[in-house]
C-alpha positions as CSV (number, residue, x, y, z in Angstrom):
1,M,62.5,19.8,-12.7
2,L,59.0,21.2,-12.0
3,I,57.6,19.2,-14.9
4,T,59.3,16.0,-13.7
5,M,57.8,16.5,-10.2
6,L,54.3,17.0,-11.7
7,D,54.7,13.9,-13.8
8,Y,55.5,11.8,-10.7
9,L,52.7,13.4,-8.8
10,L,50.2,12.4,-11.5
11,L,51.5,8.9,-11.5
12,L,51.3,8.8,-7.7
13,I,47.7,9.8,-7.8
14,Q,46.9,7.1,-10.4
15,V,48.6,4.5,-8.3
16,F,46.7,5.6,-5.2
17,L,43.4,5.3,-7.1
18,V,44.3,1.8,-8.3
19,S,45.4,0.7,-4.8
20,G,42.2,2.1,-3.2
21,S,40.1,0.5,-5.9
22,L,41.5,-2.9,-5.1
23,L,40.3,-2.6,-1.6
24,N,36.8,-3.3,-3.0
25,L,37.9,-7.0,-3.0
26,S,37.9,-7.0,0.8
27,S,34.7,-7.3,2.9
28,N,36.5,-5.7,5.9
29,P,33.9,-3.3,7.4
30,H,36.4,-0.4,8.2
31,W,35.0,2.9,6.8
32,F,38.1,3.6,4.8
33,I,37.8,0.3,2.9
34,R,34.1,0.5,2.4
35,G,34.4,4.1,1.4
36,W,35.9,3.1,-1.9
37,D,32.6,1.5,-2.9
38,F,31.1,5.0,-3.4
39,P,33.1,7.1,-5.9
40,R,33.4,4.7,-8.8
41,V,32.3,7.3,-11.4
42,Q,34.5,10.0,-9.8
43,I,37.5,7.7,-9.9
44,I,37.1,7.0,-13.6
45,V,36.8,10.7,-14.3
46,I,39.9,11.5,-12.2
47,G,41.9,8.8,-13.9
48,W,41.3,10.2,-17.4
49,A,41.7,13.8,-16.1
50,I,45.2,12.8,-15.1
51,V,45.9,11.6,-18.6
52,L,44.6,14.8,-20.1
53,C,46.6,16.9,-17.7
54,H,49.8,15.0,-18.7
55,V,49.1,15.6,-22.4
56,A,48.2,19.3,-21.8
57,V,51.4,20.0,-19.9
58,H,53.8,18.3,-22.3
59,S,52.0,19.8,-25.3
60,A,52.5,23.3,-23.8
61,V,56.1,23.0,-22.7
62,G,57.4,20.1,-24.8
63,G,60.3,17.9,-23.7
64,E,60.5,14.2,-22.8
65,S,58.4,12.9,-19.9
66,P,60.0,10.5,-17.4
67,I,56.6,8.9,-17.0
68,S,55.3,7.0,-20.0
69,F,52.1,8.3,-21.5
70,W,51.1,4.8,-22.2
71,L,51.5,3.8,-18.5
72,L,49.0,6.5,-17.5
73,I,46.7,5.4,-20.3
74,T,46.9,1.8,-19.1
75,L,46.1,2.7,-15.5
76,A,43.2,4.9,-16.6
77,T,41.8,2.1,-18.8
78,G,42.2,-0.4,-15.9
79,L,40.2,1.9,-13.6
80,T,37.5,2.4,-16.2
81,L,37.1,-1.4,-16.7
82,W,37.3,-2.2,-13.0
83,H,34.6,0.4,-11.9
84,G,32.7,0.4,-15.1
85,F,31.9,-3.3,-14.6
86,R,30.0,-2.4,-11.4
87,I,28.2,0.7,-12.6
88,I,27.2,-0.2,-16.1
89,P,24.1,-2.2,-14.9
90,Y,22.8,1.2,-13.7
91,T,22.9,2.8,-17.2
92,H,20.5,2.7,-20.1
93,V,22.8,0.4,-22.1
94,F,22.0,-2.4,-19.7
95,P,18.7,-4.4,-19.7
96,R,16.1,-3.3,-17.2
97,Q,15.9,-5.7,-14.3
98,A,12.4,-4.7,-13.4
99,K,10.1,-4.7,-16.4
100,P,8.0,-1.6,-17.2
101,T,4.2,-1.4,-16.8
102,A,2.2,-1.4,-20.1
103,R,1.5,2.1,-21.2
104,E,-2.3,1.7,-21.2
105,H,-2.4,1.5,-17.4
106,R,-2.8,5.0,-15.9
107,R,-2.3,5.6,-12.2
108,S,-5.4,7.8,-11.8
109,E,-7.6,5.1,-13.2
110,D,-5.9,2.0,-11.9
111,P,-6.6,0.5,-8.4
112,A,-3.6,-1.8,-8.8
113,T,-1.0,1.0,-8.7
114,V,0.9,2.6,-5.9
115,R,3.1,5.7,-5.8
116,M,5.7,5.8,-3.1
117,V,8.1,8.6,-2.1
118,V,11.2,8.1,0.1
119,S,12.7,11.3,1.5
120,N,15.6,11.8,4.0
121,V,14.6,15.3,5.2
122,E,17.8,15.9,7.2
123,E,17.0,16.5,10.8
124,E,18.7,20.0,10.9
125,N,16.8,21.1,7.8
126,D,14.1,23.7,8.6
127,Q,12.8,24.3,5.1
128,Y,9.5,22.6,6.0
129,E,7.4,24.5,3.4
130,R,9.8,23.7,0.6
131,W,9.6,20.0,1.5
132,L,5.8,20.1,1.8
133,K,5.5,21.7,-1.6
134,V,7.6,19.0,-3.3
135,V,5.7,16.2,-1.5
136,Q,2.3,17.6,-2.3
137,D,3.2,18.1,-5.9
138,A,4.4,14.5,-6.1
139,D,1.1,13.3,-4.4
140,P,2.3,9.8,-3.3
141,D,0.0,7.2,-1.9
142,I,2.7,6.2,0.6
143,L,5.3,8.7,2.0
144,V,8.4,7.6,4.0
145,A,10.2,10.4,5.7
146,L,13.5,9.8,7.4
147,E,15.5,11.8,10.1
148,I,12.4,13.3,11.6
149,D,12.3,14.7,15.1
150,E,9.5,16.3,17.1
151,H,10.2,19.7,15.3
152,W,9.5,18.0,12.0
153,V,6.4,16.3,13.2
154,D,5.0,19.6,14.6
155,A,5.8,21.5,11.4
156,V,4.3,19.1,8.9
157,S,1.5,17.3,10.8
158,S,-1.2,19.9,10.1
159,P,-0.9,20.0,6.3
160,L,-0.1,16.3,5.9
161,F,-2.0,14.3,8.4
162,E,-5.4,15.1,7.0
163,R,-4.2,14.0,3.6
164,Y,-2.7,10.8,5.1
165,P,-5.0,9.5,7.7
166,H,-3.1,6.2,8.1
167,R,0.4,6.8,9.6
168,I,3.2,5.4,11.8
169,V,5.3,8.1,13.3
170,Q,8.5,7.6,15.3
171,P,10.4,10.9,15.9
172,Q,13.9,10.7,17.4
173,D,16.6,13.2,17.9
174,N,19.5,10.9,16.8
175,W,19.0,11.3,13.0
176,Y,17.1,8.0,12.8
177,G,13.5,9.0,13.4
178,M,11.1,8.0,10.7
179,M,7.5,8.1,9.7
180,L,5.3,6.2,7.1
181,L,2.2,8.1,6.0
182,S,-0.3,6.4,3.8
183,R,-3.5,7.5,1.9
184,L,-4.2,3.7,1.7
185,P,-5.3,1.8,4.8
186,I,-2.6,0.3,7.0
187,I,-3.8,-3.1,8.1
188,D,-1.1,-3.9,10.6
189,H,2.4,-2.7,11.5
190,K,5.5,-3.2,13.6
191,L,8.2,-0.9,14.6
192,R,11.3,-3.1,14.6
193,F,14.9,-2.7,15.9
194,L,16.6,-5.5,14.0
195,V,20.2,-4.6,14.9
196,Q,20.7,-1.5,17.1
197,D,18.3,-0.5,19.7
198,D,18.1,3.2,18.5
199,I,17.8,2.4,14.8
200,P,14.1,1.6,13.9
201,S,12.5,0.1,10.9
202,I,8.8,0.3,10.0
203,D,7.2,-2.9,8.8
204,A,3.6,-2.5,7.6
205,H,0.9,-4.1,5.5
206,V,-1.0,-1.7,3.3
207,Q,-4.2,-2.4,1.4
208,L,-4.4,-1.2,-2.2
209,E,-7.6,0.2,-3.8
210,N,-8.2,-3.2,-5.4
211,G,-8.3,-4.9,-2.0
212,R,-4.9,-6.6,-2.4
213,Q,-2.4,-6.2,0.5
214,I,1.2,-5.3,0.1
215,R,4.1,-5.2,2.6
216,V,5.9,-1.9,2.9
217,I,9.2,-1.6,4.9
218,A,11.1,1.6,5.7
219,V,14.7,1.3,6.7
220,H,17.6,3.6,7.6
221,P,20.7,1.8,8.8
222,R,23.7,3.7,10.3
223,P,26.4,4.4,7.8
224,P,30.2,3.8,8.0
225,E,31.7,7.1,8.7
226,P,35.1,8.3,10.1
227,W,33.9,11.3,12.2
228,R,31.8,9.0,14.5
229,G,34.1,6.0,14.3
230,N,31.4,3.8,12.8
231,D,32.3,1.0,10.5
232,A,29.9,-0.9,8.1
233,T,29.2,-3.8,10.5
234,A,25.8,-2.7,11.7
235,R,24.6,-1.5,8.2
236,D,25.8,-4.8,6.6
237,A,24.0,-6.9,9.3
238,E,20.7,-5.0,8.9
239,L,20.6,-5.3,5.2
240,T,21.7,-9.0,5.4
241,I,18.9,-9.8,8.0
242,W,16.3,-8.1,5.8
243,G,17.6,-10.1,2.8
244,Q,17.2,-13.4,4.7
245,E,13.7,-12.5,5.9
246,L,12.4,-11.4,2.6
247,A,13.7,-14.5,0.9
248,D,10.8,-16.3,2.7
249,E,8.3,-13.6,1.9
250,T,5.8,-14.8,-0.8
251,G,3.6,-11.7,-0.9
252,P,4.2,-8.4,-2.8
253,T,6.8,-6.3,-0.9
254,I,8.4,-2.9,-1.2
255,I,11.4,-1.9,0.9
256,G,12.8,1.6,0.8
257,G,14.9,4.1,2.6
258,D,18.3,5.7,2.9
259,L,20.5,2.6,3.0
260,N,23.7,4.7,3.4
261,D,25.1,2.4,0.7
262,V,25.4,2.7,-3.1
263,A,23.4,0.5,-5.5
264,W,26.5,-1.3,-6.8
265,S,28.2,-2.2,-3.5
266,A,28.8,-5.8,-2.5
267,T,26.4,-5.4,0.4
268,T,23.5,-4.2,-1.7
269,R,24.1,-6.8,-4.4
270,L,24.2,-9.5,-1.7
271,F,20.9,-8.3,-0.3
272,L,19.3,-8.4,-3.8
273,R,20.6,-11.9,-4.5
274,T,19.5,-13.4,-1.1
275,S,16.1,-11.6,-0.9
276,G,15.0,-12.0,-4.6
277,M,14.0,-8.3,-4.7
278,L,14.4,-6.1,-7.7
279,D,16.3,-2.9,-8.1
280,P,14.4,-0.6,-10.5
281,R,17.5,1.5,-11.0
282,R,19.2,-1.3,-13.0
283,G,18.9,-0.4,-16.7
284,R,17.3,3.0,-15.9
285,G,20.0,5.2,-14.4
286,F,21.9,6.1,-11.2
287,F,19.3,8.5,-9.8
288,N,22.0,9.9,-7.4
289,T,20.3,11.3,-4.3
290,F,23.2,12.4,-2.1
291,H,24.8,14.9,-1.7
292,A,22.1,17.3,-3.0
293,D,24.4,20.4,-2.7
294,H,27.4,18.9,-4.4
295,W,26.9,17.8,-8.0
296,Y,30.4,16.5,-8.3
297,C,30.0,14.2,-5.3
298,R,26.7,12.4,-5.6
299,Y,25.8,8.8,-5.1
300,P,22.6,6.6,-5.2
301,L,22.0,6.2,-1.4
302,D,18.2,6.3,-1.3
303,H,16.7,3.1,-2.6
304,I,13.3,1.6,-3.3
305,F,13.4,-2.2,-4.0
306,H,10.4,-4.3,-4.8
307,S,9.4,-7.9,-5.3
308,P,8.8,-9.4,-8.8
309,H,5.0,-8.9,-8.1
310,F,5.3,-5.3,-9.4
311,T,6.1,-3.7,-12.7
312,V,7.6,-0.2,-12.9
313,S,5.5,2.7,-14.3
314,D,7.8,5.5,-13.4
315,I,10.9,6.3,-11.3
316,H,12.6,9.6,-10.9
317,R,14.3,11.9,-8.5
318,L,12.3,14.8,-7.0
319,P,13.5,18.4,-6.6
320,H,15.8,19.8,-3.9
321,I,14.0,20.1,-0.5
322,G,16.8,21.8,1.5
323,S,18.1,18.5,2.7
324,D,21.4,16.9,1.8
325,H,19.3,14.2,0.1
326,F,16.9,14.4,-2.9
327,P,13.7,12.5,-2.5
328,M,13.0,9.5,-4.7
329,L,9.6,8.6,-6.3
330,I,8.4,5.4,-7.8
331,D,5.2,4.3,-9.4
332,L,4.5,0.6,-9.3
333,R,1.7,-1.6,-10.5
334,L,0.8,-4.9,-8.9
335,E,1.1,-7.5,-11.7
336,P,1.9,-10.9,-10.1
337,E,1.1,-12.7,-13.4
338,R,4.3,-11.1,-14.8
339,K,6.6,-12.3,-12.0
340,N,8.7,-14.5,-14.3
341,E,9.5,-11.7,-16.8
342,H,11.9,-9.9,-14.4
343,E,15.6,-10.6,-14.2
344,V,16.1,-11.6,-10.6
345,L,19.8,-11.8,-9.5
346,E,20.8,-15.4,-9.0
347,E,22.2,-16.4,-5.6
348,K,25.8,-17.4,-5.6
349,P,27.2,-20.6,-3.9
350,D,29.1,-18.6,-1.3
351,D,26.4,-16.1,-0.5
352,Q,25.1,-17.9,2.6
353,E,28.7,-18.0,4.0
354,E,28.9,-14.3,3.5
355,V,25.6,-13.7,5.2
356,D,26.7,-15.7,8.2
357,L,30.0,-13.8,8.3
358,R,28.3,-10.4,8.4
359,I,25.7,-11.4,11.0
360,E,28.4,-13.1,13.2
361,R,30.6,-10.0,12.9
362,A,27.8,-7.8,14.2
363,R,27.2,-10.2,17.1
364,E,30.9,-10.2,18.1
365,D,30.9,-6.4,18.0
366,E,27.7,-6.4,20.2
367,E,26.1,-4.3,17.4
368,I,23.2,-6.7,17.0
369,N,20.3,-7.6,19.3
370,G,19.9,-11.2,20.3
371,E,16.5,-11.1,18.7
372,A,14.6,-8.6,16.6
373,V,13.0,-6.2,19.0
374,Q,9.6,-4.8,18.3
375,R,8.0,-1.8,20.0
376,E,5.0,0.5,19.6
377,P,5.9,3.7,17.8
378,E,5.4,6.9,19.8
379,H,2.6,8.0,17.5
380,A,0.7,5.2,15.8
381,I,-2.6,6.4,14.3
382,R,-4.5,4.2,11.9
383,D,-8.0,5.5,11.2
């Protein structure tokens, strides 16, 4: 009797995983539906763990099972194919979307290169020295720090601001403060509130050592989450608006931050198709950045996308900083002559309809400003 109940429980879990996975077909912004975008790897692992559990139990006790072994195999295989289709582009078996920089170009000797680090520090995290050590060892040209408040600014300004004389700093106590520090000159900048009036983005133009200007954007949209009752409406709208704007951008551009969305979600892929930006993760790996304290529950939430003007010299995840996020580092080289070598995602016929739907949904929920609001940051120092 106990074995029979266990068999039915295993089947019930499999059916639950299959049912939840099918919710990915919906663009409904409810957090429960969008939450199934995240654990695709974990779902595959659980699906096969159920099969192994079934085999182990019946190998140990013998007897006939009321649940067909082949039914569990079929369901696990279906889950693997369904989720594997989405995650395989982020493995080494898939071609690299963004092409690599030629080996002869070294960052220390090349004025066309830029190193950028994106780090969600976690506002409550007080391990300032640990974070500073990781950042100083990485030695980025441009540093984007998210979730900074006044405590963070006070703690890191002395060791960092001398190294990075060009900076845009917007501390907030709502987990959405941010700062962009640059060793390279910031030519101009805007602090923009595209969707919600307490969620900023930084939009700046930075000059490389070779004199060329690049556009650098830092973003951190609000996530769908059950404990605050947020759905994905605002996040979807912000990424969609950026996708539309960057579609018209002809200059070299980098956009990075904690998107609170996985690389393989419908929203992120829509952004890539409409913007023409590249995801350097594709063909290189997951680079899971959240949750830093739970190895079994990690997802690629912190992203750095770039236009086809760049090639990728390096991309990797940095060590633990005491935050719930790992920082991400990327080395890029400005090579506009190689623009046509990259595999840009093609826009689909119904993408514009999906863009309009996501923006209109945000307007109806009064999540979106009538127009993009621009403000001066609380601390804007550009020497």
